[in-house]
C-alpha positions as CSV (number, residue, x, y, z in Angstrom):
1,X,-7.8,-37.5,-14.9
2,X,-11.3,-37.1,-16.4
3,X,-12.9,-33.5,-16.6
4,X,-15.8,-35.2,-14.8
5,X,-13.4,-35.4,-11.9
6,X,-12.3,-31.8,-12.1
7,X,-16.1,-30.6,-11.8
8,X,-16.9,-32.7,-8.8
9,X,-13.8,-31.6,-6.7
10,X,-15.0,-29.9,-3.6
11,X,-13.9,-26.3,-3.1
12,X,-13.0,-25.2,0.5
13,X,-12.2,-21.2,0.4
14,X,-9.3,-20.5,2.6
15,X,-9.5,-16.5,2.3
16,X,-11.1,-14.1,0.2
17,X,-10.0,-10.6,-0.8
18,X,-13.3,-8.6,-0.1
19,X,-11.9,-5.2,-0.3
20,X,-10.8,-5.8,-3.9
21,X,-14.5,-5.8,-5.1
22,X,-14.8,-2.4,-3.4
23,X,-11.7,-0.8,-4.7
24,X,-11.6,-2.2,-8.1
25,X,-13.8,-2.7,-11.2
26,X,-13.4,-6.5,-12.2
27,X,-13.3,-7.3,-15.8
28,X,-12.2,-10.7,-16.0
29,X,-11.4,-13.6,-13.5
30,X,-9.2,-16.6,-14.0
31,X,-8.3,-19.7,-11.8
32,X,-4.7,-20.6,-11.6
33,X,-2.7,-23.1,-9.7
34,X,0.1,-21.9,-7.3
35,X,3.6,-23.4,-6.4
36,X,4.0,-23.9,-2.6
37,X,6.4,-25.3,-0.1
38,X,5.1,-28.0,2.2
39,X,4.9,-25.6,5.3
40,X,3.0,-23.0,3.4
41,X,0.1,-25.7,2.5
42,X,0.2,-26.4,6.2
43,X,-0.3,-22.9,7.3
44,X,-3.0,-22.5,4.7
45,X,-4.9,-25.2,6.0
46,X,-4.8,-23.5,9.2
47,X,-6.2,-20.3,7.5
48,X,-2.9,-18.1,8.1
49,X,-2.7,-15.8,5.2
50,X,-3.3,-12.2,4.2
51,X,-4.2,-10.6,0.8
52,X,-3.3,-7.0,1.8
53,X,-1.3,-5.1,-1.0
54,X,-1.0,-8.5,-2.9
55,X,-0.7,-8.5,-6.9
56,X,0.4,-10.7,-9.6
57,X,2.8,-9.5,-12.4
58,X,5.1,-10.7,-15.1
59,X,8.6,-9.8,-14.3
60,X,10.0,-10.2,-17.6
61,X,8.0,-9.1,-20.6
62,X,9.5,-11.7,-23.0
63,X,8.8,-14.5,-20.5
64,X,5.2,-15.4,-19.6
65,X,5.8,-16.6,-16.1
66,X,3.3,-15.1,-13.8
67,X,4.3,-14.6,-10.2
68,X,2.4,-13.4,-6.9
69,X,4.0,-10.7,-5.0
70,X,3.3,-9.4,-1.5
71,X,1.0,-12.3,-0.5
72,X,1.6,-13.1,3.1
73,X,1.5,-16.6,4.3
74,X,2.4,-16.9,8.0
75,X,5.4,-19.3,8.9
76,X,3.9,-22.7,10.3
77,X,4.2,-22.9,13.9
78,X,5.6,-26.5,14.2
79,X,7.9,-25.9,11.3
80,X,11.8,-26.4,11.8
81,X,14.7,-24.4,10.4
82,X,13.2,-25.0,6.7
83,X,10.3,-23.0,7.2
84,X,9.0,-20.7,4.3
85,X,9.6,-17.1,4.0
86,X,6.2,-15.3,4.5
87,X,6.1,-12.8,1.5
88,X,8.1,-14.6,-0.9
89,X,7.2,-14.2,-4.6
90,X,5.2,-17.3,-5.7
91,X,4.9,-18.8,-9.2
92,X,1.4,-19.2,-10.6
93,X,0.6,-21.8,-13.0
94,X,-1.3,-20.7,-16.0
95,X,-1.8,-22.2,-19.7
96,X,0.7,-20.4,-22.0
97,X,-2.1,-19.1,-24.0
98,X,-4.0,-17.5,-21.0
99,X,-0.7,-16.1,-19.8
100,X,0.1,-14.6,-23.3
101,X,-3.5,-13.0,-23.3
102,X,-3.0,-11.6,-19.7
103,X,0.4,-10.2,-20.5
104,X,-0.8,-8.3,-23.5
105,X,-3.8,-6.9,-21.7
106,X,-1.9,-5.7,-18.5
107,X,0.8,-4.1,-20.8
108,X,-1.5,-2.5,-23.4
109,X,-4.5,-1.4,-21.5
110,X,-2.9,-0.5,-18.3
111,X,-4.8,-3.2,-16.2
112,X,-3.7,-4.9,-12.9
113,X,-3.9,-8.6,-11.7
114,X,-5.0,-9.1,-8.2
115,X,-5.9,-12.2,-6.2
116,X,-9.6,-12.4,-5.1
117,X,-9.5,-15.9,-3.3
118,X,-7.4,-18.7,-2.4
119,X,-9.0,-22.1,-1.9
120,X,-8.5,-25.9,-2.0
121,X,-9.9,-27.7,-5.0
122,X,-9.5,-31.3,-3.7
123,X,-6.0,-31.8,-2.9
124,X,-4.8,-28.6,-4.9
125,X,-4.4,-25.0,-3.8
126,X,-6.0,-22.7,-6.4
127,X,-6.1,-19.0,-6.7
128,X,-8.9,-17.0,-8.2
129,X,-7.2,-14.0,-10.1
130,X,-8.9,-10.8,-11.4
131,X,-8.0,-8.4,-14.1
132,X,-9.2,-5.2,-12.7
133,X,-9.2,-1.3,-13.4
134,X,-9.0,0.9,-10.3
135,X,-12.3,2.8,-9.3
136,X,-12.3,6.4,-8.8
137,X,-13.7,7.7,-5.5
138,X,-17.1,8.8,-7.1
139,X,-17.6,5.3,-8.5
140,X,-17.3,3.8,-5.1
141,X,-19.8,6.3,-3.8
142,X,-22.2,5.5,-6.7
143,X,-21.8,1.8,-5.8
144,X,-22.7,2.5,-2.4
145,X,-25.8,4.3,-3.2
146,X,-27.0,1.7,-5.5
147,X,-26.4,-1.0,-2.8
148,X,-28.3,1.0,0.0
149,X,-31.1,1.8,-2.5
150,X,-31.5,-1.9,-3.3
151,X,-31.5,-2.6,0.3
152,X,-34.2,-0.3,1.2
153,X,-36.5,-1.7,-1.8
154,X,-36.1,-5.2,-0.6
155,X,-36.7,-4.1,2.9
156,X,-40.2,-2.4,1.9
157,X,-41.1,-5.3,-0.2
158,X,-40.7,-7.7,2.9
159,X,-43.0,-5.7,5.2
């Protein structure tokens, strides 16, 4: 597959984690693949997923396999007894170099990995992960004040 084909692939956002940008300071974002079952993909096509309390972690410090926890994908309505479990841990697909870099930053600097959005990139399901640091309450208030100030300035400039 050419790199040109990768750039031309259409992105269709399934869901995004808007609360994450409010609660966390985003340091870096990474795109990763995700291992899914067939009924999970069908549920995602219907848009039935939730990011509430979802995070990514390395279960074993010596092994660089990254898993997504507490990400809820509703069961497929027309599925049979082989339907998936809604909150099962899902393996994320990363380059080994990226995984090593993320693992070291999570362990040493006390950062967290959270999902920002999930989308279809052509036929594939991709997950946008963010390396984040939690914001304090006063940081959230400061951001809110800045946003309101810029809104007022833009409003006065339009009039």
